[in-house]
C-alpha positions as CSV (number, residue, x, y, z in Angstrom):
1,M,227.5,68.5,85.9
2,N,227.6,68.3,89.6
3,K,224.2,69.9,89.8
4,H,222.9,67.5,87.3
5,K,224.2,64.5,89.3
6,I,222.7,65.8,92.5
7,Q,219.3,66.1,90.8
8,E,219.6,62.6,89.6
9,I,220.4,61.3,93.0
10,L,217.4,63.3,94.5
11,H,215.1,61.8,91.9
12,R,215.9,58.3,93.2
13,P,212.9,57.4,95.6
14,Y,214.8,55.3,98.2
15,L,217.4,58.1,98.7
16,R,214.7,60.7,99.0
17,Y,212.8,58.7,101.6
18,G,216.0,57.9,103.5
19,L,216.9,61.6,103.8
20,I,213.4,62.4,105.0
21,L,213.7,59.7,107.7
22,L,217.0,61.0,108.8
23,A,215.7,64.5,109.0
24,G,212.7,63.4,111.1
25,L,214.9,61.5,113.5
26,F,217.2,64.4,113.9
27,L,214.3,66.8,114.6
28,G,212.8,64.3,117.1
29,W,216.1,64.0,118.9
30,L,216.3,67.8,119.2
31,I,212.7,68.1,120.6
32,F,212.6,65.1,123.0
33,S,216.2,64.9,124.2
34,G,215.7,67.2,127.2
35,S,212.1,66.1,128.1
36,P,211.4,63.5,131.0
37,S,210.2,61.1,128.4
38,G,211.8,58.2,130.4
39,G,209.1,58.7,133.0
40,D,206.4,57.8,130.5
41,V,208.3,54.7,129.4
42,T,209.0,53.5,133.0
43,S,205.7,54.5,134.5
44,P,204.0,51.2,133.7
45,V,206.9,49.4,135.4
46,G,206.5,51.7,138.5
47,H,202.7,51.0,138.5
48,H,203.4,47.3,138.3
49,D,205.8,47.6,141.2
50,H,203.2,49.5,143.2
51,D,200.6,46.9,142.6
52,H,203.0,44.2,143.5
53,G,203.8,46.0,146.8
54,E,200.2,46.1,147.7
55,D,199.8,42.5,146.9
56,S,202.8,41.5,149.1
57,S,202.1,43.9,152.1
58,V,202.0,42.4,155.6
59,W,199.1,43.0,158.0
60,T,199.5,42.8,161.8
61,C,197.6,43.5,165.0
62,S,198.3,46.5,167.2
63,M,197.7,44.5,170.3
64,H,199.5,41.3,169.2
65,P,202.4,42.3,166.9
66,Q,203.5,38.7,166.5
67,I,200.6,38.2,164.1
68,R,201.6,38.5,160.5
69,M,199.0,38.1,157.7
70,E,199.3,38.5,154.0
71,E,195.8,40.1,153.7
72,P,193.6,42.3,155.8
73,G,191.2,40.8,158.3
74,D,190.7,40.2,162.0
75,C,193.3,39.2,164.6
76,P,192.9,35.5,165.4
77,I,193.6,36.3,169.1
78,C,191.6,39.3,170.0
79,G,189.4,39.9,166.9
80,M,190.7,43.4,166.3
81,D,191.1,44.7,162.7
82,L,194.5,44.2,161.3
83,I,196.6,47.2,160.2
84,P,199.3,47.4,157.6
85,L,202.8,46.8,159.0
86,Q,205.0,49.8,158.6
87,T,208.2,49.2,156.9
88,N,211.6,50.8,157.4
89,G,213.3,53.3,155.1
90,S,214.7,50.6,152.8
91,G,211.2,49.1,152.3
92,D,212.1,45.9,154.2
93,I,209.6,44.8,156.8
94,S,212.3,43.5,159.1
95,V,215.8,42.3,158.9
96,D,215.0,39.5,161.4
97,P,211.7,37.7,160.5
98,D,211.2,37.0,164.3
99,A,211.7,40.7,165.3
100,I,208.7,42.6,166.5
101,Q,208.3,46.2,165.4
102,L,205.7,48.5,167.1
103,S,204.5,51.9,166.1
104,V,204.2,54.6,168.7
105,E,200.4,54.0,168.9
106,A,200.9,50.3,169.1
107,A,203.5,50.6,171.9
108,A,201.2,52.9,173.8
109,L,198.3,50.4,173.5
110,A,200.5,47.5,174.5
111,N,201.8,49.5,177.6
112,V,205.4,48.8,176.6
113,Q,207.9,50.5,179.0
114,T,211.6,50.9,178.4
115,T,214.5,52.1,180.5
116,I,218.2,52.7,180.1
117,V,220.4,49.7,181.0
118,S,222.5,50.3,184.1
119,R,224.2,48.5,186.9
120,Q,222.1,48.6,190.1
121,N,221.4,46.5,193.2
122,P,218.1,44.6,192.5
123,V,215.3,45.6,194.7
124,K,211.8,44.1,194.5
125,E,208.8,45.1,196.6
126,V,206.6,42.1,197.2
127,Q,203.0,42.6,198.4
128,L,201.5,39.8,200.3
129,Y,198.1,39.3,202.0
130,G,197.7,37.5,205.3
131,T,196.0,37.3,208.7
132,I,196.8,37.8,212.3
133,Q,196.5,34.6,214.3
134,V,197.0,33.4,217.8
135,D,200.5,32.1,218.7
136,E,199.7,28.4,219.1
137,R,202.4,28.1,221.8
138,L,200.5,30.5,224.0
139,S,197.1,28.9,223.6
140,Q,195.6,26.3,226.0
141,S,192.3,24.4,226.3
142,Q,190.6,24.5,229.7
143,T,189.1,21.0,230.3
144,S,187.1,19.3,232.9
145,H,189.0,16.7,235.0
146,V,185.9,15.0,236.3
147,S,182.6,13.9,234.8
148,G,179.4,15.6,235.9
149,R,177.0,18.5,235.3
150,I,178.1,22.2,235.1
151,E,176.4,23.9,238.0
152,R,177.9,27.4,237.3
153,L,180.0,29.2,234.7
154,Y,182.1,32.1,235.8
155,V,183.1,33.0,232.2
156,S,180.0,33.9,230.1
157,F,181.2,35.2,226.8
158,T,184.0,34.9,224.2
159,G,186.7,37.7,224.6
160,E,186.5,37.8,228.4
161,S,189.9,38.0,230.1
162,V,190.8,35.4,232.7
163,R,193.7,35.0,235.2
164,R,195.6,31.9,236.1
165,G,194.1,30.2,239.1
166,Q,190.7,31.9,238.6
167,P,187.6,29.7,238.9
168,I,186.0,29.3,235.6
169,A,183.3,26.7,236.3
170,T,181.7,24.6,239.1
171,I,180.9,21.0,238.4
172,Y,178.6,18.6,240.3
173,S,180.2,15.2,240.2
174,P,178.8,12.1,241.8
175,E,182.1,10.4,240.9
176,L,184.0,12.9,243.0
177,L,181.6,12.4,245.9
178,N,182.3,8.6,245.9
179,A,186.1,9.3,245.7
180,Q,185.9,11.5,248.8
181,Q,184.0,8.9,250.7
182,E,186.7,6.3,249.8
183,L,189.3,8.7,251.0
184,I,187.6,9.0,254.4
185,E,187.4,5.2,254.7
186,A,191.0,4.8,253.6
187,V,192.1,7.3,256.4
188,K,190.4,5.1,259.0
189,M,192.3,2.0,257.7
190,K,195.6,3.7,257.0
191,D,197.5,1.6,259.6
192,L,196.2,-1.6,258.1
193,Q,196.3,-0.6,254.4
194,P,198.5,2.4,253.9
195,A,198.8,1.7,250.1
196,L,195.1,2.1,249.7
197,L,195.3,5.6,251.2
198,Q,198.1,6.6,248.8
199,A,196.1,5.2,245.8
200,V,193.0,7.3,246.7
201,R,195.1,10.4,247.3
202,E,196.8,10.0,243.9
203,K,193.4,9.5,242.1
204,M,192.2,12.8,243.6
205,R,195.4,14.6,242.6
206,L,194.7,13.5,239.0
207,W,191.4,15.3,239.3
208,K,193.4,18.5,240.1
209,L,192.6,18.6,243.8
210,T,195.5,20.2,245.7
211,D,197.2,18.6,248.7
212,E,195.5,21.2,250.9
213,Q,192.1,20.3,249.7
214,I,192.8,16.6,250.2
215,A,194.1,17.2,253.7
216,R,191.0,19.3,254.6
217,I,188.7,16.5,253.6
218,E,190.8,14.0,255.6
219,Q,190.6,16.2,258.7
220,S,187.0,17.4,258.5
221,G,185.5,14.2,257.2
222,E,183.1,16.3,255.2
223,V,182.5,15.5,251.5
224,S,181.1,17.7,248.7
225,P,180.0,16.7,245.2
226,L,181.0,20.2,243.9
227,I,184.4,21.0,242.5
228,N,185.8,24.2,241.0
229,V,187.7,24.2,237.7
230,T,190.4,26.8,237.7
231,A,192.2,28.5,234.7
232,T,195.6,27.0,234.0
233,T,196.8,30.2,232.1
234,S,196.1,33.9,231.8
235,G,194.7,35.3,228.6
236,V,191.6,35.9,226.6
237,V,188.8,33.4,226.0
238,M,188.9,32.6,222.3
239,A,186.1,30.0,222.3
240,K,183.3,29.1,224.7
241,K,182.5,25.4,224.3
242,V,179.8,24.7,227.0
243,N,176.8,26.3,228.7
244,Q,175.5,26.1,232.2
245,G,173.7,22.8,232.8
246,D,175.6,20.8,230.3
247,Y,176.9,17.3,231.2
248,V,180.6,16.9,230.6
249,N,183.1,14.0,230.7
250,T,186.7,13.8,231.8
251,G,188.7,15.8,229.3
252,T,185.8,17.8,227.8
253,V,187.0,21.2,226.7
254,L,185.2,24.1,228.4
255,F,187.1,27.1,227.0
256,D,190.0,27.9,224.7
257,V,192.2,30.6,226.3
258,A,195.1,32.4,224.5
259,N,197.7,34.8,225.7
260,L,197.6,37.7,223.1
261,S,200.7,39.4,224.3
262,Q,202.4,37.9,221.3
263,V,200.7,36.9,218.0
264,W,201.6,35.5,214.6
265,A,201.3,37.3,211.3
266,L,200.8,34.7,208.6
267,F,201.2,35.8,204.9
268,D,200.5,33.8,201.7
269,A,203.3,33.9,199.2
270,Y,203.1,32.8,195.6
271,E,205.8,30.4,194.3
272,S,207.1,33.1,192.0
273,D,207.7,35.4,195.0
274,L,209.7,32.8,197.0
275,P,213.2,33.7,195.4
276,F,212.8,37.3,196.7
277,L,212.0,36.3,200.3
278,K,214.6,35.3,202.9
279,V,215.0,35.2,206.6
280,G,215.8,38.6,208.0
281,D,213.9,40.7,205.5
282,R,212.2,43.8,206.8
283,L,208.4,43.7,206.7
284,E,205.9,46.5,206.9
285,Y,202.2,45.6,207.3
286,T,198.9,47.4,207.8
287,L,195.8,46.3,209.5
288,Q,192.2,47.0,208.7
289,S,190.5,49.1,211.4
């Protein structure tokens, strides 16, 4: 009877199909339970993520890492080709959006140098360019004290050395000749007009005639239209202003003479270097030969 009932049940179509379906599911579970079938199911998702990663990648310039672009192209600053920005291990481009990350190659191209932080005395070497110039306190102009014509020059070229009191020029001066004649006449009338004699003497002193020269003219009664111009300082002739035969006036510069025993070294410093310069700093300089 039991066998007969089982046969009746099996002859029912829906039960037969249900048993076949259950058997198929059981066999499928046995076959595919240990295989990496999940990879096939999730592979489209992974492919989608990969495509999304390519679409959202960031491009930068190896010379200007502050440039961040969403697609490849040229750097707007230097025109170089953009390169993909390397991400960290977690896949994030940067925790701080303002942070700059450089690869080893980019750091080498940008000449980035680093050092270990330490406590030291700050030392900065400042290089300056300058010139050697004459000490203005030791420079004098040799001028003519009378008007006239240069009869002779005793200094003929720039760079010649002169000594104080050395004659540097002889000037023919009609004005000086008239003053000497006035001196001789004033000597004759010194008892009647002593103030006139003193006035003439003072005028000749202004022309740099010494008291000995004035006394010699008074005693001899001889006049001369020639007068020597002597150097008022010792040094080197830095500039020759006149030539023999030139006419000069009172105050005309004949030569510039400078004492080169002490000179100035003048350096040009940029405003950015001024905080590193102070009085008393040690200087080392070199001169071109």
